[in-house]
Each structure stands twice: as structure tokens, then as C-alpha cells.
N, C-alpha and C positions, 0 to 999 in steps of 0.2 A: 624827672628829666634832668640830664646832665646840662649844666650850665656851660654855655658856649658863648665866650666873649668876642664881640665884634665880628661875629659870623653873619654875613648878609648873603642869603640865598636869593631873596626876592629883589628884583630890580625895578625900581618905580617907574622909569620910563616903559618898561615892558607891561607892567600892570596898567599903566595909563593908555597905552595903545590897545590893549586888550578890552578896556572899558569903552573906548572910542569904537572899536570894532563891534562890540556887543551892542552898542547903541544903534549903529546902523542896521545890524541884522535883525534886532528885535524891535526897534523903534522906541527905544528908552531915551531918556534925556538926562542921565547922570552925567555931569560935566567935571566934577572935581574928585580928587582922591585925598582925603584928609591926612594930615601927617601921623596920625596915630594908626591908620590902616596898614600900612606897609610894615612896621614892627610887629603888629599883631599877626599878620599874615605870615611873616618870616617865623615866628613863634611856632605856628601850626606847621610850617613846613619842616622845621627842625624836629619837632615831636614825630612827624610822620616818617621822616628818615630814620630817627632813632628807633621806632617801632618795627620799622622795616628790617633794620640791622638785627634786631633781637629775633624776628620771625625767621630770617634767613639763618641765623645761628642755632636757633632751636631745630631747624631742619637739616643742621650739619652741612650747609652750603657756605661757600666763601664769595659767592656772586649774589647781589642784589638783583631781583627780577620784578617784573611788573605784578606778579602774584602776590608778593610781599606787600604791596599796598593794599 
């Protein structure tokens, strides 16, 4: 994976809001998001984007599409 310095695609407030909404819908009781969760999730997102770019390139496209995920 290409190392990207200071690239933050994941926003903690949005993740926290999603956790809260998931708790309501599913009846879960998770209340906190640990400080290590956001960087780990961000790394997964960066890897997913990198893999998607590779797939689009291999298919000779210049546009990322949902099917690249």
C-alpha cells in the first residue's frame, strides 16, 4: 500500500453519529469510539480506494465506479 501522510478520509464525528444511529436501530449499547479505531478505519478506507483505483486502471477506465469496490 502507498503510504499517504496526513490523509484523513474518515471523520470521527460522522463515525460517532453512525454508531449512535446503529444503536437506536439495532438496540445495541456501544457508547464510545476508541482513539485507535479511527486511524485503523482510515487505513482500511485508504487501502480500499487504492484497490479500486487499481481495478479501474486494469479495466482501462479513468473513472472510479461502485463496481470497483
